[in-house]
N, C-alpha and C positions, 0 to 999 in steps of 0.2 A: 278622586275626581275625572270627572269626565271630557277629554279633548280630543277633536277630532282635528286632521292635519286636513286641509283644502288646498291641495295643489294646483298649480295650473299656469297658463302666459298669460292671465288677464290683457290681453290684449285688445282691448281697453276691458276692464272688470266694468260690469254693467247690471241691473236691475236683476236681471236671470241668477246671476252668482249667486246674490243677497239676498235674493227668495229661497234658493235653494238651502241655503244654510239657514235663514232662519227654521226654515221647515225640520231640516234635522237637527237644529238644537230643541224647537219643541219635542220630538217627535221622541229623541232619547235623553233627554234632561241636560245635554250638554252644558257644563259649562263654559268650557271654551273653545272658538274654530279660528284656527290659525290658516288665514288667508297668505299662502307659500308661491308669490310670483317665482318661475323656473327660469333659472338663467338659460340652460340650453334641453330643450326636451326631445329626446332621442328619438320619437317615432314623428319630428316634425326637422326632416332635415334643412328645412328653406330657412329653420329660423324666428323670430319674432319680428313685426313690423316697427313696433318701439322699441327703442332699448332698454333695456333691465330696471335702469336707472329712472326712466320714466315710468316702467309699470309698476315698478314699487312705489311709485308717486301720485300714482295713480290709482292705485291700492289701496295709498295710506288714506287720501281724501275721501276715497269709495263708503268705507268701514268706520270714518271717524265718527263719534259717537253715537255704533252700535253696540246695545250689552254683550258683551256678548264676544265680541269680535278681535282679533289680534292680528298685525302683521307680525310674520317672520320671514326672516334671512335665511332662512334653513337652505334654503335650496339657492344661493347663492351660485353664481357664475363658479365654476373650477380655477383653479388656481393657474393652469395651463389655458385655459375658453377652451381647448380642444375636445376636453372631455365632458360627452352628456353629466343632466341629475341623473341619475336612476335611484328611482325613487325605494329599492329595496335598502339600500344603503343610506335615503333621508330618513327612512325609518327607525332604519337601526339607531344610527346618533340620536333621533329625537326621543325613541326609549330608554336609553342611556344617561340621559337630562331631563327625566320626568322623575317626578319623585315617586318611590316604592306605592304600592297600593292603586296610580292610577292608571286608569282604562284608555288605551289610544283605537282611534278609528281613524278610516281612509275614509274619506267623503269622495267621492267617483260619480260620474255618468256612467247609463248604459252603456252607451258609444264606448265609454275606456272600457268596462268590464268584457266587453265582447272581446277588444284587442287583449285582454290581458295574459294572454296564453305568450304573446309578443314580445311580450316583458321581461326585462333582466330578472334573473333568479326570480320569474315567475312565480316558480311553485313556494315559494318561500313567504311569497307577499301575504296571500290570506292570513297568515299565522306571527305576521310580526304587527299587525293591526285588523282588528275588527272591522268587517265592510260594511259601508253606507252605500247603497247604489239607487241612483234616483233615474228613474225610469222617464221619457218624456212621454205627452201622451200619445198615444198609436205604436208604442215599441210594443214588440212582443220577446217578452220572457220567458217565456213556456219553458224554452230549454237551456235551464241553464246551467248544465251538467255541463255542455259543449263552451260552455265561456271559461273553463278552467283547465289547467294541466293535467296530463294523465295523474289518475293517483290520487286525488282529491275529491273525495264521497259531500253531498248532501243530505243531508233528512230535516224535513220541516217539523219545527217544534212548535209553530203556532201560527195565526196568518202571515204573511211578509218575513217570517223569521226563520232563518234555516240557521243548523247546524254545521261545521264544516271541522271534516277530520281529515286525515292523513296515512301514512304506514307507520310512520312515526309513531304516529299516537295524540298528534300535537292537535288540536280544537282551537275553533274560532265563530266567530259570527256572521254571519250576513243579513242587512236590515234592507230590506227593499220600501222605499219611499216610491207608491204610486203616485201618477197625474200629479206629478209637481209643476209643471205647467210651466215651462222655462226654455220654452222652445224659441231663443235667441243667439243667432247669428253674431257672434263676432268680425268674419268676414265681410255679411252685409253691413252692419254698423261701419264698418271701414270706409266701404265702399261707398255708403252713404255720404260721412263726411267727405272723403273724396270727391265726389260728385257736387260738395256744396248742397244738399239733398235734405234740409233738416229737419221735413216731416217726421220721423219716429226717432229722430236723437234725443230730443229731451224725457220722451216718453219711455225709454229703454236706456240709458247711460246718467248716472246720477249729475246731479248740476254743477257738484264743483269738479267734478268728473272731465265736462263735457269743456269748461272754463278752461282748464289745464289743458285741453286737447286742442281747444284755439289757439291759447297762448301761446303752446308751444310748435304749433304749426306741425301736430302731429298728422301722420295719415293721409295729407295733402299729396 
């Protein structure tokens, strides 16, 4: 059983998210991709534009009917709301809930990989789940070692596949998805909605999500 955790703000979820998840599912023969809206992202202190409830509802609409896609609430806001959702803790909880023998993957973009050293318990994350990293067109990933905390080594095992290891003898995998072409900015989408410019909205946002946005007057 192969499961990928795909966390994010999904503010709003767009066709780039869906395309990335499809590419990962096809490339690695994944059984399930878990779309998990995050309650509060540590590296985005300004928070999200839409509420967690609205982002959950939009994500549910975006993935409805998509084979192998499921909504996960494992990254719901913490009880106090004051503590961010840390990926290391989420992955630990998720691993404990999976059946024995299941393979867990973490699906992220190359921009998130470059920020990995800033993450909470960054040295543990690559060994809590195998990494699937989607590179946007034109991104330079020639210096992958710089994306990881000290003490983690990389060894190329086959094209775009690496073995990760640390001093404790733990091992994991890093798989690169190159040229996934999901160059879509959620910020620009929100600005487009705010300015009532519909030119790109239908092409980049699933229709049920766009209808929800207009019905609930989000991003206006």
